[in-house]
gemmi code that builds the backbone of each chain (N, CA, C; Angstrom):
import gemmi

chains = {
    "A": [
        ("MET", (-6.697, -22.319, -9.829), (-6.180, -23.349, -8.938), (-6.092, -22.806, -7.514)),
        ("ARG", (-6.512, -23.590, -6.545), (-6.484, -23.194, -5.140), (-5.049, -23.108, -4.661)),
        ("THR", (-4.737, -22.046, -3.938), (-3.406, -21.929, -3.367), (-3.518, -21.703, -1.864)),
        ("LEU", (-2.440, -22.003, -1.172), (-2.371, -21.743, 0.266), (-1.965, -20.285, 0.474)),
        ("THR", (-2.683, -19.608, 1.328), (-2.402, -18.208, 1.580), (-1.517, -18.051, 2.813)),
        ("SER", (-1.014, -16.833, 2.986), (-0.225, -16.554, 4.185), (-1.094, -16.698, 5.433)),
        ("LYS", (-2.376, -16.349, 5.316), (-3.282, -16.495, 6.460), (-3.388, -17.963, 6.850)),
        ("GLU", (-3.493, -18.832, 5.855), (-3.588, -20.265, 6.161), (-2.270, -20.805, 6.735)),
        ("ALA", (-1.168, -20.267, 6.230), (0.132, -20.665, 6.802), (0.215, -20.251, 8.265)),
        ("GLU", (-0.310, -19.086, 8.575), (-0.341, -18.616, 9.968), (-1.298, -19.462, 10.806)),
        ("GLN", (-2.439, -19.840, 10.207), (-3.414, -20.664, 10.929), (-2.815, -22.026, 11.293)),
        ("ILE", (-2.075, -22.580, 10.368), (-1.426, -23.877, 10.629), (-0.423, -23.744, 11.767)),
        ("ALA", (0.349, -22.681, 11.724), (1.344, -22.453, 12.782), (0.658, -22.323, 14.145)),
        ("ALA", (-0.448, -21.588, 14.162), (-1.166, -21.399, 15.424), (-1.755, -22.719, 15.913)),
        ("LYS", (-2.322, -23.474, 15.003), (-2.943, -24.748, 15.382), (-1.918, -25.727, 15.942)),
        ("LEU", (-0.742, -25.727, 15.361), (0.307, -26.653, 15.813), (1.139, -26.055, 16.943)),
        ("GLU", (0.736, -24.865, 17.371), (1.474, -24.152, 18.427), (2.955, -24.037, 18.075)),
        ("ALA", (3.171, -23.711, 16.824), (4.548, -23.577, 16.343), (5.181, -22.316, 16.913)),
        ("GLU", (6.474, -22.390, 17.102), (7.211, -21.207, 17.530), (7.509, -20.363, 16.296)),
        ("ILE", (7.224, -19.066, 16.378), (7.486, -18.180, 15.250), (8.786, -17.420, 15.505)),
        ("LYS", (9.716, -17.616, 14.629), (11.009, -16.923, 14.733), (11.104, -15.907, 13.596)),
        ("GLU", (11.335, -14.673, 13.945), (11.526, -13.652, 12.920), (12.952, -13.752, 12.378)),
        ("GLY", (13.055, -13.669, 11.074), (14.381, -13.772, 10.462), (14.543, -12.764, 9.353)),
        ("ARG", (15.467, -13.040, 8.456), (15.702, -12.138, 7.329), (14.459, -12.100, 6.434)),
        ("GLY", (13.825, -10.979, 6.369), (12.743, -10.797, 5.404), (11.420, -11.430, 5.751)),
        ("HIS", (11.422, -12.523, 6.462), (10.166, -13.174, 6.796), (10.333, -14.030, 8.041)),
        ("ALA", (9.219, -14.572, 8.489), (9.240, -15.377, 9.712), (9.346, -16.856, 9.373)),
        ("ARG", (9.758, -17.658, 10.356), (9.774, -19.109, 10.179), (8.982, -19.736, 11.316)),
        ("ALA", (8.178, -20.713, 10.958), (7.423, -21.470, 11.951), (8.183, -22.750, 12.264)),
        ("LEU", (8.472, -22.955, 13.551), (9.176, -24.168, 13.983), (8.168, -25.068, 14.692)),
        ("ILE", (7.920, -26.218, 14.125), (6.923, -27.146, 14.669), (7.629, -28.161, 15.555)),
        ("ARG", (7.165, -28.243, 16.792), (7.815, -29.134, 17.758), (6.898, -30.286, 18.149)),
        ("TRP", (7.518, -31.409, 18.376), (6.826, -32.581, 18.929), (7.684, -33.085, 20.092)),
        ("GLN", (7.090, -33.080, 21.252), (7.802, -33.446, 22.486), (9.104, -32.637, 22.625)),
        ("GLY", (9.005, -31.372, 22.306), (10.129, -30.459, 22.484), (11.141, -30.440, 21.356)),
        ("ARG", (11.003, -31.344, 20.415), (11.967, -31.414, 19.308), (11.372, -30.788, 18.047)),
        ("ILE", (12.188, -30.072, 17.319), (11.734, -29.496, 16.050), (11.641, -30.613, 15.017)),
        ("VAL", (10.433, -30.829, 14.491), (10.255, -31.907, 13.515), (9.945, -31.381, 12.109)),
        ("ALA", (9.581, -30.111, 12.009), (9.322, -29.512, 10.699), (9.374, -27.999, 10.843)),
        ("SER", (9.541, -27.317, 9.721), (9.572, -25.853, 9.764), (9.237, -25.315, 8.384)),
        ("TYR", (8.808, -24.080, 8.353), (8.544, -23.436, 7.061), (8.545, -21.921, 7.224)),
        ("GLY", (8.747, -21.235, 6.112), (8.757, -19.783, 6.117), (7.369, -19.227, 5.886)),
        ("ILE", (7.107, -18.089, 6.522), (5.833, -17.386, 6.318), (6.143, -16.009, 5.770)),
        ("ARG", (5.648, -15.746, 4.578), (5.870, -14.453, 3.945), (4.736, -13.512, 4.302)),
        ("ARG", (5.103, -12.346, 4.793), (4.105, -11.356, 5.146), (4.333, -10.126, 4.290)),
        ("GLY", (3.280, -9.658, 3.667), (3.423, -8.468, 2.840), (2.071, -7.872, 2.546)),
        ("SER", (2.110, -6.748, 1.856), (0.851, -6.077, 1.538), (0.059, -6.877, 0.505)),
        ("ARG", (0.769, -7.617, -0.335), (0.098, -8.394, -1.367), (0.027, -9.853, -0.916)),
        ("GLU", (-1.110, -10.477, -1.117), (-1.256, -11.884, -0.753), (-0.342, -12.733, -1.635)),
        ("THR", (0.406, -13.603, -1.011), (1.359, -14.410, -1.765), (1.113, -15.889, -1.517)),
        ("SER", (1.444, -16.680, -2.493), (1.237, -18.121, -2.413), (2.175, -18.765, -1.386)),
        ("HIS", (1.638, -19.704, -0.639), (2.441, -20.491, 0.305), (2.332, -21.980, -0.054)),
        ("ASP", (2.289, -22.253, -1.344), (2.122, -23.633, -1.798), (3.341, -24.503, -1.526)),
        ("TYR", (4.415, -23.912, -1.071), (5.608, -24.685, -0.713), (5.477, -25.327, 0.672)),
        ("VAL", (4.467, -24.924, 1.430), (4.355, -25.401, 2.816), (4.101, -26.912, 2.922)),
        ("PRO", (3.184, -27.494, 2.151), (2.895, -28.929, 2.344), (4.134, -29.820, 2.358)),
        ("LYS", (5.022, -29.626, 1.391), (6.213, -30.479, 1.321), (7.087, -30.306, 2.558)),
        ("GLN", (7.112, -29.097, 3.093), (7.982, -28.840, 4.234), (7.423, -29.372, 5.546)),
        ("ILE", (6.121, -29.601, 5.571), (5.544, -30.185, 6.788), (5.099, -31.628, 6.530)),
        ("PHE", (5.525, -32.174, 5.390), (5.362, -33.600, 5.083), (3.897, -34.014, 4.923)),
        ("LEU", (3.102, -33.129, 4.352), (1.695, -33.432, 4.078), (1.419, -33.257, 2.594)),
        ("THR", (0.276, -33.799, 2.178), (-0.201, -33.501, 0.839), (-0.855, -32.119, 0.870)),
        ("PHE", (-1.131, -31.605, -0.315), (-1.798, -30.302, -0.384), (-3.171, -30.378, 0.280)),
        ("ARG", (-3.881, -31.468, 0.026), (-5.220, -31.636, 0.608), (-5.149, -31.704, 2.137)),
        ("GLU", (-4.211, -32.450, 2.647), (-4.052, -32.561, 4.099), (-3.696, -31.210, 4.718)),
        ("THR", (-2.886, -30.457, 3.984), (-2.481, -29.149, 4.504), (-3.676, -28.203, 4.577)),
        ("LEU", (-4.504, -28.232, 3.547), (-5.725, -27.430, 3.584), (-6.618, -27.861, 4.748)),
        ("ASP", (-6.729, -29.158, 4.965), (-7.533, -29.668, 6.082), (-6.967, -29.203, 7.423)),
        ("LEU", (-5.662, -29.118, 7.492), (-5.032, -28.656, 8.731), (-5.359, -27.180, 8.966)),
        ("ALA", (-5.340, -26.407, 7.898), (-5.628, -24.973, 8.029), (-7.101, -24.716, 8.328)),
        ("ARG", (-7.960, -25.539, 7.744), (-9.402, -25.261, 7.836), (-10.096, -25.986, 8.980)),
        ("CYS", (-9.392, -26.851, 9.668), (-9.898, -27.509, 10.880), (-10.092, -29.021, 10.853)),
        ("PRO", (-10.529, -29.665, 9.756), (-10.797, -31.103, 9.867), (-9.629, -31.914, 10.426)),
        ("LEU", (-8.425, -31.529, 10.095), (-7.254, -32.250, 10.602), (-6.761, -31.574, 11.878)),
        ("THR", (-6.717, -32.344, 12.964), (-6.310, -31.798, 14.263), (-4.786, -31.828, 14.420)),
        ("LYS", (-4.333, -31.156, 15.450), (-2.905, -31.199, 15.785), (-2.473, -32.634, 16.055)),
        ("GLU", (-3.280, -33.356, 16.816), (-2.947, -34.755, 17.133), (-2.944, -35.594, 15.859)),
        ("GLY", (-3.920, -35.322, 14.994), (-3.982, -36.051, 13.718), (-2.759, -35.790, 12.866)),
        ("TYR", (-2.285, -34.552, 12.880), (-1.087, -34.207, 12.108), (0.123, -34.998, 12.599)),
        ("PHE", (0.321, -35.012, 13.919), (1.497, -35.715, 14.435), (1.372, -37.235, 14.230)),
        ("GLU", (0.142, -37.732, 14.213), (-0.037, -39.152, 13.915), (0.396, -39.443, 12.468)),
        ("ILE", (0.055, -38.527, 11.557), (0.496, -38.689, 10.162), (2.023, -38.669, 10.090)),
        ("LEU", (2.621, -37.743, 10.808), (4.094, -37.680, 10.802), (4.689, -38.969, 11.362)),
        ("ARG", (4.065, -39.494, 12.422), (4.577, -40.732, 13.011), (4.515, -41.860, 11.987)),
        ("GLN", (3.362, -41.955, 11.300), (3.202, -43.007, 10.289), (4.204, -42.855, 9.147)),
        ("ARG", (4.585, -41.627, 8.846), (5.517, -41.386, 7.737), (6.975, -41.388, 8.191)),
        ("GLY", (7.195, -41.737, 9.448), (8.565, -41.869, 9.945), (9.283, -40.563, 10.157)),
        ("LYS", (8.532, -39.482, 10.371), (9.159, -38.174, 10.530), (9.363, -37.773, 11.993)),
        ("LEU", (8.961, -38.646, 12.924), (9.113, -38.317, 14.337), (10.213, -39.125, 15.015)),
        ("ALA", (10.385, -40.350, 14.574), (11.327, -41.247, 15.266), (12.756, -40.940, 14.866)),
    ],
    "B": [
        ("MET", (21.654, -25.942, -16.778), (22.479, -24.786, -16.435), (23.068, -24.986, -15.044)),
        ("ASN", (24.356, -25.067, -14.957), (24.992, -25.166, -13.655), (25.954, -23.992, -13.465)),
        ("GLY", (26.206, -23.663, -12.216), (27.195, -22.644, -11.919), (26.771, -21.241, -12.290)),
        ("ASN", (25.466, -20.981, -12.301), (25.001, -19.645, -12.638), (24.997, -18.727, -11.434)),
        ("VAL", (25.144, -17.480, -11.700), (24.762, -16.472, -10.721), (23.760, -15.565, -11.414)),
        ("ALA", (23.006, -14.870, -10.651), (21.935, -14.076, -11.238), (22.255, -12.596, -11.174)),
        ("ILE", (21.785, -11.865, -12.160), (21.812, -10.411, -12.053), (20.391, -9.917, -12.217)),
        ("TYR", (20.135, -8.779, -11.691), (18.779, -8.273, -11.667), (18.765, -6.792, -11.995)),
        ("THR", (17.598, -6.313, -12.346), (17.501, -4.905, -12.724), (17.141, -4.017, -11.543)),
        ("SER", (16.816, -4.571, -10.425), (16.545, -3.719, -9.269), (17.857, -3.287, -8.631)),
        ("SER", (17.790, -2.278, -7.795), (19.010, -1.797, -7.159), (19.589, -2.883, -6.256)),
        ("ALA", (18.718, -3.618, -5.558), (19.211, -4.689, -4.681), (19.868, -5.781, -5.505)),
        ("GLY", (19.220, -6.137, -6.602), (19.747, -7.217, -7.432), (21.039, -6.839, -8.106)),
        ("SER", (21.152, -5.584, -8.542), (22.369, -5.201, -9.248), (23.576, -5.278, -8.326)),
        ("SER", (23.350, -5.102, -7.030), (24.473, -5.229, -6.109), (24.967, -6.676, -6.071)),
        ("VAL", (24.047, -7.603, -6.234), (24.441, -9.005, -6.297), (25.335, -9.234, -7.512)),
        ("PHE", (24.958, -8.620, -8.622), (25.731, -8.811, -9.839), (27.125, -8.220, -9.701)),
        ("ARG", (27.205, -7.032, -9.173), (28.515, -6.408, -9.026), (29.410, -7.246, -8.115)),
        ("SER", (28.800, -7.778, -7.080), (29.571, -8.640, -6.194), (30.056, -9.869, -6.949)),
        ("SER", (29.184, -10.366, -7.819), (29.554, -11.579, -8.532), (30.723, -11.318, -9.491)),
        ("LEU", (30.784, -10.100, -10.012), (31.894, -9.792, -10.911), (33.238, -9.908, -10.202)),
        ("ALA", (33.201, -9.661, -8.903), (34.444, -9.730, -8.151), (34.771, -11.147, -7.704)),
        ("SER", (33.894, -12.066, -8.023), (34.069, -13.429, -7.542), (34.675, -14.319, -8.618)),
        ("SER", (35.565, -15.164, -8.190), (36.162, -16.106, -9.140), (35.194, -17.227, -9.504)),
        ("THR", (34.075, -17.305, -8.791), (33.112, -18.368, -9.074), (32.156, -17.984, -10.207)),
        ("TRP", (32.360, -16.802, -10.799), (31.449, -16.328, -11.837), (31.797, -17.008, -13.155)),
        ("HIS", (31.012, -17.961, -13.562), (31.288, -18.688, -14.802), (30.198, -18.489, -15.843)),
        ("GLN", (28.999, -18.780, -15.434), (27.875, -18.569, -16.343), (26.893, -17.633, -15.668)),
        ("VAL", (26.185, -16.916, -16.478), (25.294, -15.921, -15.892), (23.879, -16.106, -16.414)),
        ("LEU", (22.965, -16.005, -15.525), (21.561, -16.030, -15.886), (21.037, -14.606, -15.764)),
        ("TYR", (20.522, -14.076, -16.820), (20.050, -12.709, -16.803), (18.553, -12.665, -16.585)),
        ("LEU", (18.148, -11.987, -15.582), (16.738, -11.882, -15.257), (16.325, -10.420, -15.257)),
        ("THR", (15.314, -10.131, -15.999), (14.696, -8.821, -15.916), (13.228, -9.073, -15.601)),
        ("PRO", (12.496, -8.073, -15.151), (11.093, -8.331, -14.806), (10.348, -8.955, -15.983)),
        ("GLY", (9.853, -10.141, -15.772), (9.105, -10.825, -16.823), (9.970, -11.523, -17.850)),
        ("GLN", (11.284, -11.424, -17.723), (12.150, -12.054, -18.713), (13.279, -12.799, -18.016)),
        ("ALA", (13.699, -13.857, -18.603), (14.878, -14.555, -18.099), (15.679, -15.052, -19.299)),
        ("TYR", (16.981, -14.975, -19.196), (17.830, -15.389, -20.311), (18.944, -16.299, -19.819)),
        ("ALA", (19.287, -17.240, -20.641), (20.447, -18.075, -20.345), (21.543, -17.727, -21.336)),
        ("LEU", (22.748, -17.605, -20.838), (23.866, -17.331, -21.729), (24.290, -18.598, -22.448)),
        ("PRO", (24.452, -18.530, -23.759), (24.888, -19.724, -24.487), (26.377, -19.981, -24.351)),
        ("THR", (27.127, -18.990, -23.933), (28.569, -19.183, -23.773), (28.957, -19.024, -22.322)),
        ("GLU", (30.219, -19.192, -22.031), (30.621, -19.351, -20.638), (30.863, -18.052, -19.877)),
        ("LEU", (31.436, -17.076, -20.530), (31.845, -15.918, -19.749), (31.663, -14.618, -20.528)),
        ("PHE", (30.997, -13.681, -19.904), (30.860, -12.351, -20.470), (31.251, -11.343, -19.403)),
        ("TRP", (31.709, -10.219, -19.868), (32.050, -9.144, -18.932), (31.356, -7.882, -19.412)),
        ("LEU", (30.649, -7.252, -18.523), (29.900, -6.055, -18.903), (30.273, -4.890, -18.002)),
        ("ASP", (30.332, -3.714, -18.589), (30.403, -2.506, -17.770), (28.973, -2.046, -17.551)),
        ("LEU", (28.494, -2.208, -16.363), (27.089, -1.912, -16.096), (26.928, -0.540, -15.449)),
        ("PRO", (25.912, 0.192, -15.849), (25.619, 1.460, -15.182), (25.094, 1.211, -13.770)),
        ("GLU", (25.174, 2.225, -12.954), (24.795, 2.074, -11.561), (23.278, 2.098, -11.359)),
        ("ASP", (22.602, 2.984, -12.098), (21.186, 3.138, -11.780), (20.361, 2.018, -12.416)),
        ("PRO", (19.296, 1.602, -11.740), (18.528, 0.439, -12.187), (17.925, 0.588, -13.579)),
        ("ILE", (17.459, 1.788, -13.946), (16.799, 1.947, -15.252), (17.811, 1.759, -16.375)),
        ("SER", (18.942, 2.416, -16.265), (19.981, 2.252, -17.292), (20.488, 0.818, -17.326)),
        ("LEU", (20.553, 0.219, -16.148), (20.999, -1.174, -16.082), (20.029, -2.075, -16.840)),
        ("SER", (18.746, -1.821, -16.670), (17.738, -2.616, -17.365), (17.905, -2.505, -18.870)),
        ("VAL", (18.111, -1.274, -19.361), (18.309, -1.064, -20.796), (19.567, -1.799, -21.250)),
        ("ALA", (20.640, -1.684, -20.480), (21.901, -2.332, -20.850), (21.735, -3.847, -20.946)),
        ("VAL", (21.016, -4.406, -20.006), (20.817, -5.860, -20.020), (19.981, -6.270, -21.225)),
        ("ASP", (18.944, -5.499, -21.529), (18.114, -5.820, -22.693), (18.924, -5.749, -23.984)),
        ("GLU", (19.742, -4.690, -24.118), (20.570, -4.560, -25.316), (21.577, -5.708, -25.400)),
        ("PHE", (22.111, -6.066, -24.256), (23.065, -7.161, -24.230), (22.388, -8.473, -24.617)),
        ("ALA", (21.167, -8.648, -24.138), (20.413, -9.867, -24.466), (20.206, -9.974, -25.973)),
        ("ASP", (19.882, -8.841, -26.599), (19.694, -8.846, -28.053), (21.010, -9.148, -28.769)),
        ("ALA", (22.060, -8.474, -28.316), (23.356, -8.613, -28.994), (23.926, -10.019, -28.857)),
        ("ALA", (23.714, -10.622, -27.704), (24.314, -11.930, -27.442), (23.396, -13.086, -27.844)),
        ("GLU", (22.253, -12.733, -28.393), (21.270, -13.751, -28.800), (20.985, -14.708, -27.654)),
        ("LEU", (20.663, -14.121, -26.525), (20.377, -14.939, -25.350), (19.081, -15.718, -25.541)),
        ("ILE", (18.991, -16.760, -24.796), (17.854, -17.669, -24.956), (16.809, -17.344, -23.894)),
        ("PRO", (15.633, -16.903, -24.303), (14.597, -16.652, -23.299), (14.212, -17.945, -22.588)),
        ("LEU", (14.070, -17.866, -21.302), (13.688, -19.039, -20.518), (12.224, -18.966, -20.140)),
        ("ARG", (11.613, -20.096, -20.051), (10.227, -20.181, -19.604), (10.143, -21.263, -18.540)),
        ("GLY", (9.193, -21.099, -17.650), (8.946, -22.140, -16.652), (10.072, -22.254, -15.658)),
        ("ALA", (10.504, -23.485, -15.394), (11.481, -23.735, -14.342), (12.897, -23.505, -14.841)),
        ("ILE", (13.735, -22.948, -13.985), (15.146, -22.803, -14.290), (15.956, -23.361, -13.133)),
        ("ARG", (17.162, -23.781, -13.442), (18.077, -24.239, -12.396), (19.266, -23.305, -12.370)),
        ("THR", (19.610, -22.875, -11.200), (20.754, -21.985, -11.053), (21.427, -22.304, -9.723)),
        ("THR", (22.342, -21.483, -9.296), (22.999, -21.715, -8.009), (23.131, -20.413, -7.246)),
        ("ILE", (23.183, -20.542, -5.946), (23.553, -19.414, -5.095), (25.065, -19.486, -4.957)),
        ("GLY", (25.730, -18.492, -5.502), (27.186, -18.531, -5.491), (27.812, -17.500, -4.582)),
        ("LEU", (26.972, -16.644, -4.006), (27.473, -15.561, -3.159), (26.515, -15.300, -2.030)),
        ("LEU", (27.063, -14.873, -0.910), (26.223, -14.445, 0.214), (26.742, -13.086, 0.680)),
        ("PRO", (26.513, -12.042, -0.106), (27.098, -10.738, 0.222), (26.620, -10.228, 1.579)),
        ("GLY", (27.563, -9.819, 2.394), (27.220, -9.206, 3.670), (26.792, -10.163, 4.757)),
        ("GLU", (26.822, -11.456, 4.477), (26.395, -12.437, 5.478), (27.622, -13.070, 6.142)),
        ("PRO", (27.504, -13.404, 7.417), (28.672, -13.932, 8.143), (28.890, -15.432, 7.917)),
        ("TYR", (28.784, -15.840, 6.671), (28.955, -17.257, 6.341), (29.881, -17.426, 5.150)),
        ("THR", (30.598, -18.501, 5.159), (31.406, -18.886, 4.009), (30.643, -19.936, 3.228)),
        ("LEU", (30.559, -19.707, 1.932), (29.890, -20.673, 1.065), (30.922, -21.715, 0.641)),
        ("LEU", (30.707, -22.959, 1.027), (31.683, -24.008, 0.737), (31.561, -24.509, -0.699)),
        ("ARG", (30.375, -24.408, -1.240), (30.128, -24.779, -2.626), (28.827, -24.094, -3.057)),
        ("PRO", (28.626, -23.900, -4.358), (27.389, -23.258, -4.797), (26.169, -24.086, -4.398)),
        ("ILE", (25.129, -23.408, -3.987), (23.904, -24.087, -3.576), (22.974, -24.221, -4.788)),
        ("PRO", (22.629, -25.436, -5.163), (21.749, -25.605, -6.325), (20.317, -25.179, -6.012)),
        ("VAL", (19.754, -24.441, -6.938), (18.439, -23.856, -6.732), (17.565, -24.105, -7.954)),
        ("ARG", (16.323, -24.356, -7.717), (15.357, -24.464, -8.812), (14.314, -23.380, -8.604)),
        ("ILE", (14.054, -22.599, -9.644), (13.029, -21.557, -9.561), (11.990, -21.824, -10.646)),
        ("GLU", (10.760, -21.873, -10.249), (9.678, -22.194, -11.184), (8.619, -21.114, -11.138)),
        ("GLN", (8.205, -20.703, -12.326), (7.059, -19.795, -12.372), (5.789, -20.629, -12.297)),
        ("VAL", (5.072, -20.481, -11.199), (3.857, -21.265, -11.001), (2.707, -20.642, -11.778)),
        ("GLU", (2.604, -19.337, -11.668), (1.647, -18.574, -12.452), (2.115, -17.128, -12.457)),
        ("ALA", (1.388, -16.258, -13.135), (1.811, -14.859, -13.207), (1.949, -14.284, -11.796)),
        ("GLY", (3.124, -13.735, -11.504), (3.352, -13.119, -10.202), (3.555, -14.091, -9.071)),
        ("ASP", (3.786, -15.356, -9.380), (3.998, -16.357, -8.326), (5.123, -17.300, -8.745)),
        ("PHE", (6.263, -17.168, -8.072), (7.449, -17.964, -8.396), (7.856, -18.763, -7.167)),
        ("LEU", (8.206, -20.016, -7.389), (8.623, -20.893, -6.306), (10.116, -21.175, -6.441)),
        ("ALA", (10.867, -20.883, -5.390), (12.302, -21.172, -5.367), (12.560, -22.264, -4.345)),
        ("GLU", (13.401, -23.238, -4.714), (13.561, -24.415, -3.863), (15.007, -24.899, -3.833)),
        ("PHE", (15.461, -25.246, -2.636), (16.717, -25.977, -2.452), (16.284, -27.360, -1.975)),
        ("ASP", (16.108, -28.237, -2.917), (15.411, -29.500, -2.663), (16.136, -30.390, -1.668)),
        ("GLU", (17.442, -30.459, -1.762), (18.216, -31.375, -0.920), (17.989, -31.111, 0.566)),
        ("ALA", (17.750, -29.850, 0.915), (17.526, -29.483, 2.323), (16.045, -29.219, 2.605)),
        ("ASN", (15.187, -29.530, 1.636), (13.743, -29.320, 1.785), (13.426, -27.896, 2.240)),
        ("ILE", (14.025, -26.935, 1.556), (13.766, -25.532, 1.863), (13.199, -24.874, 0.605)),
        ("ALA", (12.086, -24.188, 0.773), (11.453, -23.527, -0.367), (10.727, -22.284, 0.112)),
        ("ILE", (10.525, -21.375, -0.827), (9.816, -20.126, -0.513), (9.335, -19.545, -1.843)),
        ("SER", (8.403, -18.641, -1.779), (7.873, -18.066, -3.015), (8.281, -16.602, -3.152)),
        ("GLY", (7.949, -16.028, -4.290), (8.210, -14.622, -4.553), (7.376, -14.173, -5.729)),
        ("GLU", (7.305, -12.873, -5.919), (6.470, -12.358, -7.003), (7.214, -12.297, -8.328)),
        ("THR", (8.539, -12.430, -8.284), (9.366, -12.469, -9.488), (10.439, -13.545, -9.289)),
        ("TYR", (11.144, -13.891, -10.359), (12.288, -14.799, -10.224), (13.253, -14.246, -9.186)),
        ("GLN", (13.504, -12.945, -9.333), (14.484, -12.295, -8.458), (14.070, -12.373, -7.000)),
        ("GLU", (12.815, -12.028, -6.733), (12.368, -12.013, -5.345), (12.377, -13.420, -4.760)),
        ("ALA", (11.953, -14.395, -5.547), (11.964, -15.776, -5.051), (13.391, -16.222, -4.739)),
        ("PHE", (14.326, -15.843, -5.603), (15.735, -16.190, -5.402), (16.265, -15.551, -4.119)),
        ("GLN", (15.994, -14.270, -3.963), (16.460, -13.559, -2.759), (15.789, -14.108, -1.511)),
        ("ASN", (14.505, -14.404, -1.601), (13.796, -14.965, -0.446), (14.364, -16.322, -0.052)),
        ("LEU", (14.765, -17.096, -1.061), (15.318, -18.416, -0.756), (16.661, -18.293, -0.025)),
        ("ILE", (17.474, -17.347, -0.440), (18.731, -17.132, 0.280), (18.446, -16.831, 1.752)),
        ("ALA", (17.493, -15.942, 1.980), (17.137, -15.587, 3.364), (16.600, -16.807, 4.106)),
        ("GLU", (15.777, -17.588, 3.441), (15.171, -18.756, 4.088), (16.238, -19.802, 4.441)),
        ("ILE", (17.181, -20.004, 3.556), (18.265, -20.960, 3.825), (19.079, -20.516, 5.044)),
        ("LEU", (19.408, -19.245, 5.084), (20.203, -18.742, 6.220), (19.389, -18.771, 7.513)),
        ("ASN", (18.121, -18.426, 7.419), (17.266, -18.501, 8.619), (17.180, -19.941, 9.135)),
        ("ALA", (16.986, -20.876, 8.238), (16.889, -22.285, 8.641), (18.210, -22.756, 9.250)),
        ("PHE", (19.303, -22.376, 8.621), (20.618, -22.777, 9.130), (20.828, -22.270, 10.559)),
        ("GLU", (20.447, -21.031, 10.791), (20.611, -20.446, 12.131), (19.647, -21.096, 13.125)),
        ("ASN", (18.391, -21.287, 12.722), (17.418, -21.928, 13.618), (17.890, -23.319, 14.025)),
        ("PHE", (18.321, -24.091, 13.055), (18.710, -25.478, 13.320), (20.034, -25.554, 14.095)),
        ("SER", (20.954, -24.667, 13.749), (22.267, -24.708, 14.417), (22.149, -24.390, 15.896)),
        ("THR", (21.289, -23.423, 16.229), (21.171, -23.013, 17.631), (20.377, -24.022, 18.455)),
        ("GLU", (19.668, -24.918, 17.790), (18.879, -25.909, 18.532), (19.224, -27.328, 18.090)),
        ("GLU", (20.468, -27.545, 17.828), (20.878, -28.831, 17.258), (20.481, -30.022, 18.137)),
        ("ALA", (20.542, -29.815, 19.452), (20.220, -30.919, 20.365), (18.727, -31.213, 20.407)),
        ("SER", (17.925, -30.318, 19.831), (16.465, -30.484, 19.896), (15.849, -30.716, 18.523)),
        ("LEU", (16.623, -31.289, 17.619), (16.099, -31.494, 16.272), (15.587, -32.913, 16.075)),
        ("GLY", (14.467, -33.015, 15.387), (13.948, -34.311, 14.979), (14.749, -34.849, 13.802)),
        ("PRO", (14.342, -36.000, 13.278), (15.141, -36.657, 12.235), (15.305, -35.848, 10.952)),
        ("GLU", (14.239, -35.226, 10.478), (14.351, -34.485, 9.213), (15.178, -33.212, 9.372)),
        ("PRO", (14.897, -32.369, 10.376), (15.763, -31.194, 10.546), (17.233, -31.562, 10.799)),
        ("THR", (17.467, -32.680, 11.482), (18.851, -33.127, 11.682), (19.519, -33.405, 10.334)),
        ("ARG", (18.797, -34.099, 9.478), (19.331, -34.405, 8.145), (19.532, -33.115, 7.343)),
        ("HIS", (18.582, -32.194, 7.458), (18.679, -30.950, 6.688), (19.851, -30.092, 7.164)),
        ("LEU", (20.087, -30.081, 8.469), (21.229, -29.324, 8.984), (22.537, -29.918, 8.465)),
        ("LYS", (22.585, -31.241, 8.408), (23.783, -31.899, 7.876), (24.014, -31.491, 6.415)),
        ("VAL", (22.939, -31.439, 5.654), (23.042, -31.002, 4.262), (23.539, -29.561, 4.191)),
        ("LEU", (22.940, -28.694, 5.003), (23.319, -27.282, 4.974), (24.792, -27.099, 5.322)),
        ("ARG", (25.300, -27.928, 6.219), (26.710, -27.810, 6.611), (27.662, -28.246, 5.503)),
        ("ASN", (27.144, -28.914, 4.516), (27.960, -29.223, 3.345), (28.148, -27.994, 2.464)),
        ("TYR", (27.309, -26.989, 2.678), (27.334, -25.801, 1.824), (27.755, -24.534, 2.557)),
        ("LEU", (27.477, -24.474, 3.867), (27.679, -23.233, 4.619), (28.566, -23.462, 5.832)),
        ("ARG", (29.337, -22.447, 6.157), (30.110, -22.486, 7.393), (30.160, -21.076, 7.965)),
        ("PRO", (29.883, -20.924, 9.254), (29.979, -19.588, 9.850), (31.406, -19.066, 9.745)),
        ("GLN", (31.534, -17.777, 9.441), (32.869, -17.173, 9.405), (33.376, -17.015, 10.830)),
        ("ARG", (34.630, -17.265, 11.014), (35.192, -17.167, 12.365), (35.699, -15.757, 12.627)),
    ],
}
model = gemmi.Model(1)
for chain_id, residues in chains.items():
    chain = gemmi.Chain(chain_id)
    for i, (resn, *xyz) in enumerate(residues, 1):
        res = gemmi.Residue()
        res.name, res.seqid = resn, gemmi.SeqId(i, " ")
        for name, pos in zip(("N", "CA", "C"), xyz):
            atom = gemmi.Atom()
            atom.name, atom.element = name, gemmi.Element(name[0])
            atom.pos, atom.b_iso = gemmi.Position(*pos), 0.0
            res.add_atom(atom)
        chain.add_residue(res)
    model.add_chain(chain)
structure = gemmi.Structure()
structure.add_model(model)
structure.setup_entities()
């Protein structure tokens, strides 16, 4: 089964220009829209690749949409449009 | 299973257990060893545990046999009942769900606040979730005026469970 990797979690954060805050044990990505934090998730960094399959629910996407966000088909603007449609921005 | 606290065979985890022994919130215990998880069929046990992790592991295994503990598989529900060394007061136990997704991949979740994280063992996922909850609480608290609708709701949920110590 396909899983989301830490690299993909980092790619999503970079694409959304998320702020990375270092915390206890791992980092957190804070996703902002018009200056407001609208979603966030933890990024685990370690020597062993670890699953980040918890990310989609935290950024209000399906697994498929999250993969698209990491791999490019889904743009930053497209992501926020999805959030707007799902009532996560207002 | 409600009102559980966890004990672990690692040195970090065993400190959680010892702390829990000193807590009045210790009612039911979930025993986790690498690759194994047990639920206690009764309400309260008291153990004299050795300090070193290897002896502790043996003691827990022997106790599991003696108490006829129930091996757990898949998802378990437990609570975070302690925050040792953290500058927060726990207002009530935080309900947690931990699921083994596959070998070496465990997902821990506090669903009400939409906070989740993974780990390579039950123990690591549990510990990572505690860290993630506290990180989220601090991130959201310091930027309360800049939160969107979901983080605002999640901060409200977290405040039902956590309060900074004065």
